C-alpha positions as a Markdown table, in Angstrom:
| # | Residue | x | y | z |
|---|---|---|---|---|
| 1 | Unk | 0.0 | 0.0 | 0.0 |
| 2 | Unk | 1.5 | 3.3 | -1.1 |
| 3 | Unk | 2.5 | 5.6 | 1.6 |
| 4 | Unk | 0.9 | 3.6 | 4.3 |
| 5 | Unk | 2.4 | 3.7 | 7.8 |
| 6 | Unk | 3.8 | 0.6 | 9.5 |
| 7 | Unk | 0.5 | -0.2 | 11.2 |
| 8 | Unk | 2.1 | -3.0 | 13.3 |
| 9 | Unk | 4.4 | -0.5 | 15.0 |
| 10 | Unk | 4.2 | -0.4 | 18.8 |
| 11 | Unk | 2.0 | 2.2 | 20.3 |
| 12 | Unk | -0.5 | 2.4 | 17.4 |
| 13 | Unk | -3.3 | 1.5 | 19.7 |
| 14 | Unk | -6.3 | 3.5 | 21.0 |
| 15 | Unk | -9.7 | 3.0 | 22.6 |
| 16 | Unk | -12.5 | 5.3 | 21.6 |
| 17 | Unk | -15.4 | 5.2 | 24.0 |
| 18 | Unk | -19.0 | 6.3 | 23.8 |
| 19 | Unk | -19.2 | 7.6 | 20.2 |
| 20 | Unk | -21.9 | 6.9 | 17.7 |
| 21 | Unk | -20.2 | 4.4 | 15.3 |
| 22 | Unk | -21.4 | 4.7 | 11.7 |
| 23 | Unk | -19.9 | 2.1 | 9.3 |
| 24 | Unk | -22.0 | 1.9 | 6.2 |
| 25 | Unk | -20.0 | -1.1 | 4.9 |
| 26 | Unk | -21.1 | -3.1 | 7.9 |
| 27 | Unk | -24.6 | -1.4 | 8.2 |
| 28 | Unk | -23.5 | -0.4 | 11.7 |
| 29 | Unk | -25.0 | 2.7 | 13.3 |
| 30 | Unk | -25.0 | 2.6 | 17.1 |
| 31 | Unk | -23.3 | 4.0 | 20.2 |
| 32 | Unk | -20.3 | 1.8 | 20.7 |
| 33 | Unk | -16.7 | 1.5 | 21.7 |
| 34 | Unk | -13.9 | 1.0 | 19.2 |
| 35 | Unk | -10.6 | -0.7 | 20.0 |
| 36 | Unk | -7.6 | -0.4 | 17.8 |
| 37 | Unk | -4.6 | -2.6 | 18.7 |
| 38 | Unk | -1.2 | -2.5 | 16.9 |
| 39 | Unk | -2.7 | -0.5 | 14.0 |
| 40 | Unk | -5.7 | -2.8 | 13.3 |
| 41 | Unk | -9.4 | -2.7 | 14.3 |
| 42 | Unk | -9.5 | -5.3 | 17.2 |
| 43 | Unk | -13.0 | -4.9 | 18.6 |
| 44 | Unk | -16.2 | -2.9 | 18.3 |
| 45 | Unk | -18.9 | -3.1 | 21.0 |
| 46 | Unk | -19.3 | -3.9 | 24.6 |
| 47 | Unk | -16.2 | -6.1 | 24.8 |
| 48 | Unk | -13.8 | -3.4 | 23.4 |
| 49 | Unk | -13.1 | -1.8 | 26.8 |
| 50 | Unk | -12.6 | -5.2 | 28.5 |
| 51 | Unk | -10.1 | -6.3 | 25.8 |
| 52 | Unk | -8.1 | -3.1 | 26.0 |
| 53 | Unk | -4.7 | -3.1 | 27.7 |
| 54 | Unk | -4.6 | -1.1 | 30.9 |
| 55 | Unk | -2.0 | 1.4 | 29.6 |
| 56 | Unk | -3.8 | 2.1 | 26.2 |
| 57 | Unk | -4.6 | 5.6 | 25.2 |
| 58 | Unk | -8.3 | 6.1 | 25.9 |
| 59 | Unk | -10.4 | 8.9 | 24.4 |
| 60 | Unk | -14.0 | 9.7 | 25.4 |
| 61 | Unk | -15.8 | 10.6 | 22.1 |
| 62 | Unk | -19.3 | 10.7 | 23.6 |
| 63 | Unk | -21.6 | 12.9 | 21.5 |
| 64 | Unk | -19.3 | 12.5 | 18.4 |
| 65 | Unk | -19.5 | 10.3 | 15.3 |
| 66 | Unk | -16.9 | 7.6 | 14.8 |
| 67 | Unk | -16.6 | 6.3 | 11.2 |
| 68 | Unk | -14.1 | 4.6 | 8.9 |
| 69 | Unk | -11.3 | 7.0 | 7.8 |
| 70 | Unk | -12.6 | 9.2 | 5.0 |
| 71 | Unk | -11.1 | 8.7 | 1.5 |
| 72 | Unk | -10.7 | 11.4 | -1.1 |
| 73 | Unk | -10.0 | 9.9 | -4.5 |
| 74 | Unk | -9.3 | 13.2 | -6.3 |
| 75 | Unk | -6.4 | 15.2 | -4.9 |
| 76 | Unk | -3.5 | 17.1 | -6.4 |
| 77 | Unk | -0.4 | 16.8 | -4.2 |
| 78 | Unk | 1.8 | 18.6 | -6.8 |
| 79 | Unk | 4.9 | 16.5 | -6.3 |
| 80 | Unk | 7.1 | 16.0 | -8.2 |
| 81 | Unk | 7.9 | 19.3 | -9.8 |
| 82 | Unk | 5.4 | 21.8 | -8.4 |
| 83 | Unk | 6.3 | 21.9 | -4.7 |
| 84 | Unk | 5.8 | 25.6 | -4.5 |
| 85 | Unk | 2.1 | 24.9 | -4.6 |
| 86 | Unk | 1.9 | 21.8 | -2.4 |
| 87 | Unk | 4.0 | 18.9 | -1.2 |
| 88 | Unk | 3.2 | 15.4 | 0.0 |
| 89 | Unk | 3.9 | 16.6 | 3.5 |
| 90 | Unk | 1.6 | 19.7 | 3.4 |
| 91 | Unk | -1.1 | 18.0 | 1.3 |
| 92 | Unk | -1.4 | 15.1 | 3.6 |
| 93 | Unk | -1.4 | 17.4 | 6.7 |
| 94 | Unk | -4.3 | 19.3 | 5.0 |
| 95 | Unk | -6.1 | 16.0 | 4.4 |
| 96 | Unk | -5.7 | 14.9 | 8.0 |
| 97 | Unk | -7.1 | 18.3 | 9.2 |
| 98 | Unk | -10.1 | 17.7 | 7.0 |
| 99 | Unk | -10.7 | 14.2 | 8.4 |
| 100 | Unk | -9.2 | 12.2 | 5.5 |
| 101 | Unk | -7.0 | 9.1 | 6.2 |
| 102 | Unk | -6.5 | 8.2 | 2.5 |
| 103 | Unk | -6.1 | 10.3 | -0.6 |
| 104 | Unk | -5.5 | 9.4 | -4.3 |
| 105 | Unk | -3.0 | 11.7 | -5.9 |
| 106 | Unk | -3.5 | 12.8 | -9.5 |
| 107 | Unk | -0.8 | 12.2 | -12.2 |
| 108 | Unk | -0.6 | 15.7 | -13.8 |
| 109 | Unk | 2.7 | 16.5 | -12.1 |
| 110 | Unk | 6.0 | 17.5 | -13.6 |
| 111 | Unk | 7.1 | 15.1 | -14.8 |
| 112 | Unk | 3.7 | 13.3 | -15.2 |
| 113 | Unk | 3.1 | 10.0 | -13.3 |
| 114 | Unk | 3.3 | 7.9 | -16.5 |
| 115 | Unk | 6.0 | 5.4 | -15.6 |
| 116 | Unk | 6.9 | 2.9 | -12.8 |
| 117 | Unk | 9.9 | 5.0 | -11.6 |
| 118 | Unk | 7.8 | 8.1 | -10.8 |
| 119 | Unk | 5.2 | 5.9 | -9.1 |
| 120 | Unk | 8.0 | 4.4 | -6.9 |
| 121 | Unk | 9.3 | 7.9 | -6.1 |
| 122 | Unk | 5.9 | 9.1 | -4.9 |
| 123 | Unk | 5.3 | 6.0 | -2.9 |
| 124 | Unk | 8.6 | 6.2 | -1.1 |
| 125 | Unk | 8.2 | 9.9 | -0.4 |
| 126 | Unk | 4.7 | 9.4 | 0.9 |
| 127 | Unk | 5.9 | 6.6 | 3.2 |
| 128 | Unk | 8.5 | 8.9 | 4.5 |
| 129 | Unk | 6.8 | 12.3 | 4.7 |
| 130 | Unk | 3.0 | 11.7 | 4.4 |
| 131 | Unk | 0.9 | 11.4 | 7.5 |
| 132 | Unk | -2.1 | 9.8 | 5.8 |
| 133 | Unk | -2.2 | 6.9 | 3.2 |
| 134 | Unk | -1.3 | 8.1 | -0.3 |
| 135 | Unk | -2.5 | 6.0 | -3.2 |
| 136 | Unk | -1.3 | 6.9 | -6.7 |
| 137 | Unk | -3.2 | 7.3 | -9.9 |
| 138 | Unk | -1.2 | 6.8 | -13.1 |
| 139 | Unk | -1.6 | 8.6 | -16.4 |
| 140 | Unk | -3.6 | 7.2 | -19.3 |
| 141 | Unk | -1.2 | 8.7 | -21.9 |
| 142 | Unk | 2.5 | 9.5 | -22.0 |
| 143 | Unk | 3.1 | 12.9 | -20.5 |
| 144 | Unk | -0.7 | 13.3 | -20.3 |
| 145 | Unk | -0.4 | 14.5 | -23.9 |
| 146 | Unk | -3.3 | 12.4 | -25.2 |
| 147 | Unk | -1.3 | 10.9 | -28.1 |
| 148 | Unk | 0.2 | 7.6 | -27.0 |
| 149 | Unk | -0.8 | 5.2 | -24.3 |
| 150 | Unk | 1.3 | 5.1 | -21.1 |
| 151 | Unk | 2.6 | 1.6 | -20.1 |
| 152 | Unk | -0.6 | 0.7 | -18.2 |
| 153 | Unk | 0.6 | -2.8 | -17.3 |
| 154 | Unk | 3.8 | -1.6 | -15.7 |
| 155 | Unk | 2.0 | 1.2 | -13.9 |
| 156 | Unk | -0.3 | -1.4 | -12.4 |
| 157 | Unk | 2.7 | -3.5 | -11.3 |
| 158 | Unk | 4.2 | -0.4 | -9.8 |
| 159 | Unk | 1.1 | 0.0 | -7.6 |
| 160 | Unk | -1.3 | 2.5 | -9.2 |
| 161 | Unk | -5.0 | 2.2 | -8.2 |
| 162 | Unk | -6.5 | 3.9 | -11.3 |
| 163 | Unk | -5.5 | 5.7 | -14.4 |
| 164 | Unk | -6.5 | 9.2 | -15.5 |
| 165 | Unk | -5.2 | 12.1 | -17.5 |
| 166 | Unk | -6.9 | 14.5 | -15.0 |
| 167 | Unk | -6.4 | 18.1 | -15.8 |
| 168 | Unk | -6.6 | 17.0 | -19.4 |
| 169 | Unk | -9.0 | 14.8 | -21.4 |
| 170 | Unk | -8.1 | 12.2 | -24.1 |
| 171 | Unk | -9.8 | 13.6 | -27.2 |
| 172 | Unk | -9.0 | 10.7 | -29.5 |
| 173 | Unk | -11.9 | 8.2 | -29.0 |
| 174 | Unk | -10.0 | 5.3 | -30.5 |
| 175 | Unk | -7.1 | 5.9 | -28.1 |
| 176 | Unk | -9.5 | 6.1 | -25.2 |
| 177 | Unk | -11.1 | 2.8 | -26.3 |
| 178 | Unk | -7.7 | 1.1 | -26.3 |
| 179 | Unk | -6.9 | 2.5 | -22.9 |
| 180 | Unk | -10.2 | 1.0 | -21.6 |
| 181 | Unk | -9.3 | -2.4 | -23.1 |
| 182 | Unk | -5.9 | -2.4 | -21.4 |
| 183 | Unk | -7.4 | -1.2 | -18.1 |
| 184 | Unk | -9.9 | -4.1 | -18.3 |
| 185 | Unk | -7.0 | -6.5 | -18.6 |
| 186 | Unk | -5.4 | -5.1 | -15.5 |
| 187 | Unk | -8.6 | -4.6 | -13.5 |
| 188 | Unk | -8.1 | -0.8 | -13.2 |
| 189 | Unk | -10.7 | 1.8 | -13.1 |
| 190 | Unk | -10.3 | 4.6 | -15.6 |
| 191 | Unk | -11.1 | 8.0 | -14.2 |
| 192 | Unk | -11.8 | 10.8 | -16.8 |
| 193 | Unk | -11.8 | 14.5 | -16.7 |
| 194 | Unk | -14.7 | 15.2 | -19.1 |
| 195 | Unk | -13.9 | 18.1 | -21.4 |
| 196 | Unk | -14.4 | 18.3 | -25.2 |
| 197 | Unk | -11.7 | 20.8 | -26.3 |
| 198 | Unk | -13.5 | 21.6 | -29.6 |
| 199 | Unk | -16.6 | 22.7 | -27.7 |
| 200 | Unk | -15.0 | 24.4 | -24.7 |
| 201 | Unk | -12.3 | 26.2 | -26.7 |
| 202 | Unk | -10.8 | 29.0 | -24.5 |
| 203 | Unk | -13.9 | 29.3 | -22.2 |
| 204 | Unk | -13.2 | 30.4 | -18.6 |
| 205 | Unk | -16.7 | 30.2 | -17.0 |
| 206 | Unk | -20.0 | 28.6 | -17.6 |
| 207 | Unk | -21.7 | 29.8 | -20.7 |
| 208 | Unk | -24.9 | 31.6 | -19.8 |
| 209 | Unk | -26.3 | 34.8 | -18.5 |
| 210 | Unk | -23.4 | 35.6 | -16.3 |
| 211 | Unk | -20.6 | 34.9 | -18.8 |
| 212 | Unk | -22.4 | 37.4 | -21.2 |
| 213 | Unk | -23.0 | 40.0 | -18.4 |
| 214 | Unk | -19.3 | 39.8 | -17.2 |
| 215 | Unk | -17.8 | 39.7 | -20.7 |
| 216 | Unk | -16.0 | 36.4 | -20.1 |
| 217 | Unk | -15.6 | 33.6 | -22.6 |
| 218 | Unk | -18.3 | 31.0 | -22.1 |
| 219 | Unk | -17.8 | 27.2 | -21.5 |
| 220 | Unk | -20.9 | 25.3 | -22.7 |
| 221 | Unk | -22.2 | 22.5 | -20.5 |
| 222 | Unk | -22.2 | 20.3 | -23.6 |
| 223 | Unk | -18.4 | 20.4 | -23.4 |
| 224 | Unk | -18.6 | 18.1 | -20.4 |
| 225 | Unk | -21.7 | 16.2 | -21.5 |
| 226 | Unk | -20.2 | 15.2 | -24.9 |
| 227 | Unk | -17.3 | 13.3 | -23.2 |
| 228 | Unk | -19.6 | 11.8 | -20.5 |
| 229 | Unk | -21.7 | 10.3 | -23.4 |
| 230 | Unk | -18.5 | 9.1 | -25.1 |
| 231 | Unk | -17.4 | 7.4 | -21.9 |
| 232 | Unk | -20.8 | 5.7 | -21.4 |
| 233 | Unk | -20.6 | 4.3 | -24.9 |
| 234 | Unk | -17.0 | 3.0 | -24.5 |
| 235 | Unk | -17.7 | 1.6 | -21.0 |
| 236 | Unk | -20.7 | -0.3 | -22.5 |
| 237 | Unk | -18.5 | -1.5 | -25.4 |
| 238 | Unk | -15.5 | -2.7 | -23.3 |
| 239 | Unk | -17.1 | -3.5 | -20.0 |
| 240 | Unk | -14.4 | -1.4 | -18.2 |
| 241 | Unk | -15.2 | 0.6 | -15.1 |
| 242 | Unk | -15.2 | 4.3 | -16.1 |
| 243 | Unk | -15.5 | 7.0 | -13.5 |
| 244 | Unk | -16.4 | 10.6 | -14.5 |
| 245 | Unk | -14.6 | 13.1 | -12.4 |
| 246 | Unk | -15.9 | 16.4 | -10.9 |
| 247 | Unk | -19.3 | 16.5 | -12.7 |
| 248 | Unk | -20.9 | 19.9 | -12.9 |
| 249 | Unk | -23.9 | 19.7 | -15.3 |
| 250 | Unk | -27.5 | 18.5 | -15.2 |
| 251 | Unk | -27.0 | 16.8 | -18.5 |
| 252 | Unk | -24.1 | 14.7 | -17.2 |
| 253 | Unk | -26.1 | 13.6 | -14.2 |
| 254 | Unk | -29.0 | 12.6 | -16.5 |
| 255 | Unk | -26.8 | 10.7 | -18.9 |
| 256 | Unk | -25.1 | 8.7 | -16.0 |
| 257 | Unk | -28.5 | 8.0 | -14.3 |
| 258 | Unk | -29.9 | 6.5 | -17.5 |
| 259 | Unk | -26.7 | 4.5 | -18.3 |
| 260 | Unk | -26.6 | 3.0 | -14.8 |
| 261 | Unk | -30.2 | 1.8 | -15.2 |
| 262 | Unk | -29.0 | -0.2 | -18.2 |
| 263 | Unk | -26.1 | -1.7 | -16.1 |
| 264 | Unk | -23.3 | 0.2 | -17.8 |
| 265 | Unk | -20.2 | 0.2 | -15.5 |
| 266 | Unk | -20.1 | 4.0 | -15.3 |
| 267 | Unk | -19.9 | 6.2 | -12.1 |
| 268 | Unk | -19.6 | 9.8 | -11.2 |
| 269 | Unk | -18.4 | 12.1 | -8.4 |
| 270 | Unk | -19.3 | 15.5 | -7.1 |
| 271 | Unk | -17.2 | 18.2 | -5.5 |
| 272 | Unk | -18.7 | 20.6 | -2.9 |
| 273 | Unk | -17.9 | 23.8 | -4.9 |
| 274 | Unk | -20.3 | 22.5 | -7.7 |
| 275 | Unk | -23.2 | 21.8 | -5.3 |
| 276 | Unk | -22.7 | 24.9 | -3.1 |
| 277 | Unk | -21.8 | 27.7 | -5.5 |
| 278 | Unk | -23.2 | 28.8 | -8.9 |
| 279 | Unk | -21.7 | 30.9 | -11.7 |
| 280 | Unk | -23.3 | 34.0 | -10.1 |
| 281 | Unk | -20.5 | 33.9 | -7.5 |
| 282 | Unk | -18.1 | 35.2 | -10.2 |
| 283 | Unk | -20.3 | 38.3 | -10.4 |
| 284 | Unk | -19.6 | 38.9 | -6.7 |
| 285 | Unk | -21.2 | 38.0 | -3.4 |
| 286 | Unk | -24.1 | 40.5 | -3.7 |
| 287 | Unk | -25.2 | 38.8 | -7.0 |
| 288 | Unk | -24.7 | 35.3 | -5.7 |
| 289 | Unk | -26.7 | 35.8 | -2.5 |
| 290 | Unk | -29.4 | 37.6 | -4.4 |
| 291 | Unk | -29.7 | 34.8 | -6.9 |
| 292 | Unk | -29.6 | 32.2 | -4.1 |
| 293 | Unk | -33.0 | 33.4 | -2.9 |
| 294 | Unk | -33.4 | 32.6 | 0.8 |
| 295 | Unk | -29.7 | 32.3 | 1.3 |
| 296 | Unk | -27.5 | 29.3 | 1.4 |
| 297 | Unk | -27.2 | 27.6 | 4.8 |
| 298 | Unk | -29.5 | 30.2 | 6.3 |
| 299 | Unk | -27.0 | 33.1 | 6.6 |
| 300 | Unk | -28.6 | 36.2 | 7.9 |
| 301 | Unk | -28.2 | 39.2 | 5.6 |
| 302 | Unk | -25.4 | 40.8 | 7.7 |
| 303 | Unk | -23.5 | 37.5 | 8.2 |
| 304 | Unk | -23.1 | 36.5 | 4.6 |
| 305 | Unk | -19.5 | 36.2 | 3.5 |
| 306 | Unk | -18.4 | 38.9 | 1.1 |
| 307 | Unk | -16.1 | 38.7 | -2.0 |
| 308 | Unk | -15.6 | 40.9 | -5.1 |
| 309 | Unk | -16.6 | 40.1 | -8.6 |
| 310 | Unk | -14.1 | 38.4 | -11.0 |
| 311 | Unk | -12.5 | 36.7 | -7.9 |
| 312 | Unk | -10.2 | 34.0 | -9.4 |
| 313 | Unk | -10.8 | 31.8 | -6.4 |
| 314 | Unk | -14.1 | 31.0 | -8.1 |
| 315 | Unk | -12.4 | 29.8 | -11.3 |
| 316 | Unk | -12.3 | 26.0 | -11.5 |
| 317 | Unk | -12.4 | 23.3 | -14.1 |
| 318 | Unk | -15.2 | 22.4 | -14.9 |
| 319 | Unk | -16.6 | 25.9 | -14.1 |
| 320 | Unk | -19.3 | 26.7 | -11.6 |
| 321 | Unk | -22.6 | 26.2 | -13.3 |
| 322 | Unk | -26.2 | 27.5 | -13.1 |
| 323 | Unk | -28.6 | 27.1 | -10.1 |
| 324 | Unk | -30.4 | 24.4 | -12.1 |
| 325 | Unk | -27.2 | 22.5 | -12.6 |
| 326 | Unk | -26.4 | 22.8 | -8.9 |
| 327 | Unk | -29.8 | 21.3 | -8.0 |
| 328 | Unk | -29.3 | 18.5 | -10.5 |
| 329 | Unk | -25.9 | 17.6 | -8.8 |
| 330 | Unk | -27.7 | 17.6 | -5.4 |
| 331 | Unk | -30.4 | 15.3 | -6.8 |
| 332 | Unk | -27.8 | 13.0 | -8.3 |
| 333 | Unk | -26.1 | 12.7 | -4.9 |
| 334 | Unk | -29.5 | 12.0 | -3.2 |
| 335 | Unk | -30.7 | 9.3 | -5.6 |
| 336 | Unk | -27.3 | 7.6 | -5.8 |
| 337 | Unk | -26.5 | 8.5 | -9.4 |
| 338 | Unk | -23.3 | 10.2 | -8.0 |
| 339 | Unk | -21.7 | 7.7 | -5.6 |
| 340 | Unk | -18.7 | 9.6 | -4.5 |
| 341 | Unk | -17.9 | 12.9 | -2.8 |
| 342 | Unk | -14.4 | 14.4 | -3.2 |
| 343 | Unk | -12.5 | 17.7 | -3.3 |
| 344 | Unk | -10.4 | 18.0 | -6.5 |
| 345 | Unk | -8.0 | 19.7 | -4.2 |
| 346 | Unk | -6.0 | 21.9 | -6.6 |
| 347 | Unk | -3.5 | 24.2 | -4.9 |
| 348 | Unk | -1.9 | 27.2 | -6.7 |
| 349 | Unk | 0.5 | 29.9 | -5.6 |
| 350 | Unk | -1.0 | 33.3 | -4.7 |
| 351 | Unk | 0.8 | 35.0 | -7.5 |
| 352 | Unk | -0.7 | 32.7 | -10.0 |
| 353 | Unk | -4.2 | 33.5 | -9.0 |
| 354 | Unk | -3.6 | 37.2 | -8.5 |
| 355 | Unk | -4.0 | 38.1 | -12.2 |
| 356 | Unk | -6.9 | 38.8 | -14.5 |
| 357 | Unk | -9.7 | 36.2 | -14.5 |
| 358 | Unk | -8.8 | 35.0 | -18.1 |
| 359 | Unk | -5.2 | 34.3 | -17.1 |
| 360 | Unk | -5.6 | 32.6 | -13.7 |
| 361 | Unk | -5.2 | 28.9 | -13.5 |
| 362 | Unk | -8.3 | 26.7 | -12.8 |
| 363 | Unk | -8.7 | 25.1 | -9.4 |
| 364 | Unk | -9.2 | 25.6 | -5.7 |
| 365 | Unk | -8.1 | 23.8 | -2.5 |
| 366 | Unk | -10.7 | 21.7 | -0.8 |
| 367 | Unk | -9.5 | 19.1 | 1.6 |
| 368 | Unk | -10.3 | 21.1 | 4.8 |
| 369 | Unk | -13.7 | 22.3 | 3.7 |
| 370 | Unk | -15.3 | 19.5 | 1.8 |
| 371 | Unk | -16.7 | 17.6 | 4.8 |
| 372 | Unk | -18.3 | 20.7 | 6.3 |
| 373 | Unk | -19.8 | 21.8 | 3.0 |
| 374 | Unk | -21.1 | 18.4 | 2.3 |
| 375 | Unk | -22.7 | 18.1 | 5.7 |
| 376 | Unk | -24.3 | 21.6 | 5.3 |
| 377 | Unk | -25.7 | 21.0 | 1.9 |
| 378 | Unk | -26.8 | 17.4 | 2.4 |
| 379 | Unk | -27.2 | 16.5 | 6.1 |
| 380 | Unk | -28.3 | 19.8 | 7.7 |
| 381 | Unk | -30.8 | 20.4 | 4.9 |
| 382 | Unk | -32.1 | 16.9 | 5.5 |
| 383 | Unk | -31.4 | 15.7 | 1.9 |
| 384 | Unk | -29.3 | 12.8 | 3.1 |
| 385 | Unk | -28.7 | 11.0 | 6.4 |
| 386 | Unk | -25.2 | 10.9 | 8.0 |
| 387 | Unk | -24.7 | 7.3 | 7.1 |
| 388 | Unk | -25.5 | 8.0 | 3.4 |
| 389 | Unk | -23.0 | 10.9 | 3.3 |
| 390 | Unk | -20.3 | 8.9 | 5.1 |
| 391 | Unk | -20.8 | 6.1 | 2.6 |
| 392 | Unk | -19.9 | 8.5 | -0.2 |
| 393 | Unk | -16.6 | 9.3 | 1.6 |
| 394 | Unk | -15.7 | 5.7 | 2.6 |
| 395 | Unk | -17.0 | 2.4 | 1.2 |
| 396 | Unk | -18.1 | 3.9 | -2.2 |
| 397 | Unk | -14.6 | 5.2 | -3.2 |
| 398 | Unk | -12.9 | 2.1 | -1.7 |
| 399 | Unk | -15.2 | -0.2 | -3.7 |
| 400 | Unk | -14.6 | 1.8 | -6.9 |
| 401 | Unk | -10.8 | 1.6 | -6.7 |
| 402 | Unk | -10.6 | -1.8 | -5.0 |
| 403 | Unk | -9.0 | -0.3 | -1.9 |
| 404 | Unk | -8.9 | -2.3 | 1.3 |
| 405 | Unk | -10.2 | 0.7 | 3.2 |
| 406 | Unk | -13.5 | 2.3 | 4.0 |
| 407 | Unk | -14.8 | 0.0 | 6.8 |
| 408 | Unk | -14.3 | -0.7 | 10.5 |
| 409 | Unk | -14.5 | -4.5 | 10.2 |
| 410 | Unk | -12.3 | -6.3 | 12.7 |
| 411 | Unk | -8.8 | -6.9 | 11.3 |
| 412 | Unk | -8.7 | -4.0 | 8.8 |
| 413 | Unk | -6.3 | -1.1 | 9.2 |
| 414 | Unk | -7.2 | 1.2 | 12.1 |
| 415 | Unk | -8.1 | 4.2 | 10.0 |
| 416 | Unk | -10.8 | 6.2 | 11.8 |
| 417 | Unk | -12.3 | 9.7 | 11.5 |
| 418 | Unk | -14.1 | 11.2 | 14.5 |
| 419 | Unk | -16.4 | 14.1 | 13.5 |
| 420 | Unk | -18.9 | 16.5 | 15.0 |
| 421 | Unk | -21.6 | 17.2 | 12.4 |
| 422 | Unk | -22.8 | 20.2 | 14.5 |
| 423 | Unk | -19.5 | 21.9 | 15.3 |
| 424 | Unk | -19.6 | 25.5 | 14.0 |
| 425 | Unk | -16.4 | 27.1 | 12.9 |
| 426 | Unk | -15.0 | 29.7 | 10.5 |
| 427 | Unk | -12.5 | 28.7 | 7.9 |
| 428 | Unk | -9.7 | 31.2 | 8.2 |
| 429 | Unk | -7.1 | 31.7 | 5.5 |
| 430 | Unk | -4.2 | 31.6 | 8.0 |
| 431 | Unk | -5.2 | 28.3 | 9.6 |
| 432 | Unk | -5.0 | 26.0 | 6.6 |
| 433 | Unk | -2.3 | 23.3 | 6.6 |
| 434 | Unk | -2.0 | 23.5 | 2.8 |
| 435 | Unk | 0.8 | 25.4 | 1.2 |
| 436 | Unk | -1.7 | 27.3 | -0.9 |
| 437 | Unk | -4.6 | 29.6 | 0.0 |
| 438 | Unk | -6.7 | 29.6 | -3.2 |
| 439 | Unk | -10.0 | 28.7 | -1.6 |
| 440 | Unk | -13.3 | 30.6 | -2.1 |
| 441 | Unk | -14.7 | 29.7 | 1.4 |
| 442 | Unk | -12.3 | 31.7 | 3.6 |
| 443 | Unk | -14.3 | 33.5 | 6.2 |
| 444 | Unk | -17.4 | 31.3 | 5.8 |
| 445 | Unk | -19.2 | 30.1 | 8.9 |
| 446 | Unk | -19.2 | 26.3 | 8.4 |
| 447 | Unk | -21.0 | 23.5 | 10.3 |
| 448 | Unk | -19.5 | 20.1 | 10.7 |
| 449 | Unk | -15.8 | 19.3 | 11.4 |
| 450 | Unk | -13.4 | 16.5 | 11.8 |
| 451 | Unk | -12.3 | 16.3 | 15.5 |
| 452 | Unk | -9.8 | 13.5 | 15.3 |
| 453 | Unk | -8.1 | 11.7 | 12.4 |
| 454 | Unk | -6.5 | 8.3 | 13.1 |
| 455 | Unk | -4.3 | 6.5 | 10.6 |
| 456 | Unk | -3.2 | 2.9 | 11.4 |
| 457 | Unk | -4.1 | 3.5 | 15.1 |
| 458 | Unk | -2.0 | 6.7 | 15.3 |
| 459 | Unk | -3.6 | 10.1 | 15.9 |
| 460 | Unk | -2.4 | 12.3 | 13.1 |
| 461 | Unk | -4.8 | 15.2 | 13.8 |
| 462 | Unk | -6.8 | 16.2 | 16.8 |
| 463 | Unk | -8.9 | 19.2 | 17.8 |
| 464 | Unk | -9.4 | 19.9 | 21.5 |
| 465 | Unk | -12.5 | 17.8 | 22.5 |
| 466 | Unk | -14.6 | 19.5 | 25.1 |
| 467 | Unk | -15.4 | 17.4 | 28.2 |
| 468 | Unk | -18.7 | 15.7 | 28.2 |
C-alpha cells in the first residue's frame, strides 16, 4: 500500500469510548466503543473496553460520530515538480485536518506519473513524509499529452490504483477505447476529466447569462456532456469501469443516471464547490446571495461572506454552473447516481491566482472544507442522512478503486475519523495546513468538522475535545 504507515508498529493502539459508530459497509449505526490494537481494528462493541490493555490511550468521544477513515480519490499533491504549490507533507497534513485518512493523488505533475519509476518515487516519499495513506493514480497517456498510451501494465505493477489524465482529457476516441481495453486486462478503473476541447475552446466560465454579463468567454455544459456520453458508450462497449470526475452539469447527471439503469459500468463524483456555488458567484457576493434566494445555509443578511466580482478563487475546471445544474448535482447525490464525494484539491500559488480572470489557473483547495460543506448542503438540509454521506466518503470510493479501506471491520487497518456534524467554525485563511490559499470559502461560517483523524491506530490530527 502506497505511503501507508507501518501499522504494526508499537503504540499504534487506542480505545474510543461512547461515540456513535457509523460504518455503512457493515450497516452499523449505534453508540459503541472502538478498540484499535497495533494499528488494526480489534473490537467494536461492549467487549472493546474489556479487551483493551490497561495502559492504552483512551479517548472519550461521547456525542461525536466515529466512522471509517474518510477517503478522497481526487487530490493534487503537486509532487514531483510543483512543490511551490503543495508537497506530499503539506497536502497530507491538510487531508488529516479535513478528516481524511487516505487520498488518491493525480498524475498531472511535472514530470507526469506515466512510468513505474515516478510511481515508486511518490510511494517512497509518501511513506517517509506523508501522515495519511497516499494512493497513486497513473496517467492514461504518456506525459498526459493524449497521443500515445502510457505503459498501463507496468503502472499497475508499480502500484497505481487507477489511471486518469486528470487536468486533461483524451480527445482521440479510439485511443480512449484502447486505454479502456488495457485497463480491463489489469482490473483498473479509468477516471476521466470530461472536457471536449473543440466545444469548450478557451472558455473560462459557464456559458450563460453571467458569462455574457461579465464579458467572459463561455464554456458550454455540452463540453462536459459530450465526453460523458462518449465514456458511457465506451464503458458499454468494453465492460471497463469508467468514473467521470468532478461533474458539474445537469445533462451529465441525467446521462449517467440513464446508463446505470442499463447496467453500464459508469460512475460519477461531485465536489462541494459545484453543489454549493453557482456561476453568479463570479459576479460577486451580492449577486450570488441575491440569486440564491433565501440564502445558502440560512445566513442572515449581515452575516453572509463577502467577496468581489471576478474573484479568481471561483475559477475552476469544470466551471461553476447554473442554479439548475447545482440542483441536479444535489439530486444526483441524493438518488445515488453520483456515488462519491471528493474535493479535486488543486493548490496554486497566490501570485498565479492574483491576475486577470482570463489568465488565472483553474482550481481551488478543498481538503479542509469538503466535509463541512457536504454536511451543510446534504445533512443539515435533511437531503441525506449521516450514514449515506459517510458512505460516499468511505466504502463507495474504496469499492470503486478496490482499496482495502472504508470499513471498520475487525482486522482491517485502524483508519478512523471522529467528527462532530454540528461543530460550527470559521475557515480562516491563516489556519490551513495546505501550502496554498486559493479557496473561495475563507471567512465562511461552516457547520461540521473532523475532530480527530487516526491512521493505522496513530492520531495524526486532533482538535481539542470538550469534556462531556
